[in-house]
N, C-alpha and C positions, 0 to 999 in steps of 0.2 A: 397541802394546796389542792383545792378542788379542781377537777377537770370540768370546766363549765360547759363544754360541748356535750358531756354525758351526764351533767348534774340533773337531779330531780328537784326542781324548784319547790314542788309541793310537799316533799317529804324529807329532804336533806336537812338534818339538824343544824349543820354549820350555816346553811343559807337562811334558816329560820332565825338564827341568832344575829346574823349580819348579812342581809341580802344585797347591800350596796355594791360590793365588788361584782356580783353576778349581774346586777343592773347595768353597771359600766360595761361589762362584757357584752351584754345584749345590745346596748346602744352602739358599741363598736362593730357589731355585725351588720346591722341595717335597722331602719325604723320599724320594720315588720319582720319578725324572725320565727321560723317554724321550729318549735321546741321538740327535742328528740324523744323524750320519755313518754309523753301522753298525747302527742300529736296536736297540741294546741298551738295557737299563734300568739306570740308575745309581742305586744305593740309598745314601743318606747318613744316613737315620734309624736310630738304634739299634734301636728297637722293630721297625721294618720289616725290618731286616737279620736280627734274631734270629728273627722270625716266618718269614722265607723260609728261613733256615738250618735250622730245625727242622721244616719242612713238606715232607718227601720225597714226600708224596702229590701235591702240586701243583707242586713245583719239582725239577728234575733237576740233577745236577752233571755231566751227560754232556759239556758243552763247557767246563768250568771251567779246563781246562789250556790250551786254544787260544783261548778267547774268541770274538770274531766272525770270526776269520781263516779258520777252516775251516767253511764253511757246512754245515748239516745236509744229508745226502745226498738227502733227499726233502722236499717241502713239509710243514711242520708244520700240518696241518689235521685237524679232527675229534678223535678220541681220540689225543692226542699221546703218552700213556703207552705205548700199543701200538706206535706208530711208533718211539719211543725204544728200547723193548725189542728191536724187530726190527732197527734200523739203528745202534745205538750203537757197535758194533765196527767200523763203517766210518769213524769219526772218528779222527784222529790221537791218539795217547796214550790211547786209550779203555781200555786195560788198567791205567792208573795208578790208584792208590787214590783220588786226588783226583777222578777222573772217574766214579767208581762211585757208585751209589745203594744204599740198603739193599734187600735183605738182604746182597748181595754185599760192599758196603763194610764192613758191620758184621762179617762173618765174617773178612775180611782184616785189619781193624783188630784184631780179637781175637787173631789170630796174631802180629801185630807187637807188641802190648802185652806179650806174654810176654817179649819181648826188651828192653823198656824198663822194667824193674822198678827200684826204688831200689837194690837190691843190684847189678844189672847196670850201672847208671849209675855207681855208686861204683867198680866194677871198671874201668870205661873212662875214668874222669875224668882220670887222669894222661896217658894217651895222647891224649885229646881236647884237653887243655890244651896239650900240646906241638905237636900238629897246628895248633891255632888260632894259637899263637905263631909257628910257621914260616910259616903263610899270611899273617898280618898283617905280619911282618917283610919278606915278599916285595913288598909294595906300599906300606908305610908311608912310605917316602921319596919316592914318586912323587906322593902326594897324591890318587890315584884308584885304583879297582880295578873289576874286572868279576866280579860274583858269579855270573853265569850260566856263564861259561866255567869 
């Protein structure tokens, strides 16, 4: 049995196989819980997650791709907005749309959305279906797959 108070969500193999008991533990703590291993905040409440997701003034996506594994290049003290603006591109994957904040995220998303119109999706549907079938056929018999690779 895992001691969830000391569990390392990001590295514990047991939690990687079955994270749901840990999620239940977190929800039982409170909707916003300070995790002990990496100093991150685990958010399990819907209202809290929605508030954070839509509040770009107080919350940044600058480390959303790497999580706690790539520490911020300088201590986050004082006006962290200015520090993030100054040092965000020193983080790995900092140019990915997931790691960007408005207004840059909004501008890039606007460019991408032109490619994801209903008409364009219909035009790509047959190709995507065949690609998905080929991909699934490649691992279906093994009972496992690696989506990252």
